[in-house]
N, C-alpha and C positions, 0 to 999 in steps of 0.2 A: 256607366261609371259616375260616381258622385262629382259634384262641382268642385270649384277651386276654393271657395270660402263659404262656410255655413256658420251663422251666428245664432246662438240661443241663450236666453237668460242673461243678456248683457244690456247695459244702458250707458248713455253719455259717451258715445264714441263717434269720432269723425274720421272718415277715410278721404284723404285729399291727394289728388294726382295719382290715383291708383290706376294701373292698366292691367286688364285681364284679357288674354288672347289664347286661342288654340286649345280651348277646353273641348273635350270630345263630346260627352253626354248628348246623344242624339235621340230624337223622338220623345214621345210622352211615356215615361216609365213610372211616374209617381210624382209626388209633390216637389221633391228636390233633386231627384237623380239626374235630371237633364238640365239643371240650372247652374250657371257659372257662379252666381252669388245668391245665396239664400239666407233668409232670416225668419225666425219665429220666436215669439215670446221675448221681444226686444222693445226698448223705448229710447227715444232721443239718439237715434243713429242716423248719420247723414253721410252721403256719398257726394263729394263736391269735386268738380272738375275731373271726373273719372272717365275712363274709356274702356268699354267692353266690346270686343269684336272677334270675328272668326270663331264663334262658339257653335257647337252642335245643337244646343238647346236654347233655353231662354237666357237672357242676360241677368235679370234680377227677378227674384220671387220673394215678396214679403207677405206672409200669410199668418192668420191667427192659428194658434195651437188649440188643442182640445180644451174644453171647459173643465176646470178643476172643481167647480161647483156652480150652481145657478147664480150665486151671489157674486163670485169672483171669477169671471171668465178670463182666460189667458188671452191677451190681445197684443197687437202690434200698434204702438202709438208714437206719434211724433217722429216718424221714420220717412226718409225721402232721398231723392236724387236731385241735384241742382247743377247746372252748368256742365253737363256731361254729354258724352257721345256713345251711342249704341248703334252698331251696324254689322251687317253680315252674320246674322244669327240663323240657327236652324229652325227654331219654332217660337217666334215672338220676341218681344222686347222685355217688358216689365209687367209682372202680375202684382197687384196691390190690393190688400184688404186691411181692415182694422176698424176700430170703433165698436160700438154695441148697437146692433140693429133692433134690439128690444127696447132699450131705454133711449136710443138715439144719442148716446154720448159720443162726441166727436173724437176721431182719431188724430186729426191734424197731420195726417200723412200727405206727402206731396211728391210730385214730379214737376219740376220747373226748369225753364231755360235749357232744355235738353234736346239734342238732335237724335232722332231714331230713324234709321233708314235701312233698306234692304234686309228686312226680316223675312223669315219663313222660307228658307231654302229647302227644308225637309218637310215640315208640316205646313201645308199651304193655307188652311182655313181654320178659323176659330182659335187662333193663337196670334192675336194682333200685336202691333207695336206697344199699345197700352191696354192692359186688361185689368178690370177690377171686379171684385165679387164680394158683396157684403161690406163695402166701403162706406163708412159714415163720416161726414165732415172732412173729406179729402179735397185736395186742390191739385188740378192738372192745368198748368198755365204756361203760356209763352214757350211752348215746345214746337219744334219743327218735325213733322212726321211725314215720311214719304216712302214710296216703293214697297207697298205691301199688297199681296194679291187679293186679300179679303178686306176686312174692316180696319180702319185706322185706330179707333178706340172702341172698346166693346165691354159691357159689363152691367152690373146692377149695384145700387146703393142708395143712400139718402143724404141730403144736405151737402152735396159735393159741388165744387165750383170748377167749371171748365171755362177758361178765359184766355183769349189771345193765342190760341193754338193755330198753327198753319199746317194744313193737311193737303198733300198733293200726291197724285199718282197712286191711288189706292183703289181697291175693288175692281181690278182689271181682269180677274179670272172668275168673278162671281157677280150675280145680279140680285142677291138677296141681302145686301148690306145697307 
């Protein structure tokens, strides 16, 4: 089943004190079908002091859309999560991408001051609390990440800042992280 909230082609929105719970979407069925909150082709969207818990899939997924042309790719910019809580998810916490990997134009996407715990009830590996792919100029800072059977943070990108994150009780079912 699809998630609770999916944003596309929007900008300049703040979600404050939002709580999302008991969304079914289980397992990996596609980019947004198992995500509680998804966004693509958005800019200047923030989730502040939000809580996502007891969901069957991921809590958040912010991904780039298809390129409309080589000159103007559709990207996710200045999007993030701050001062929020994510726990008891089925397959991971947050998937973040954005920016331009060819020109190295920064996305300024972020996950800050957020607690992410007890992820991966259904999919146990390669769906970490924080996942990023193709992220350029992102910031992952001052988060508390715990209780994940595989990696705490996993991905690829350029010019990203990881600072002040506290990671505990991860990789207890795998030895390749």
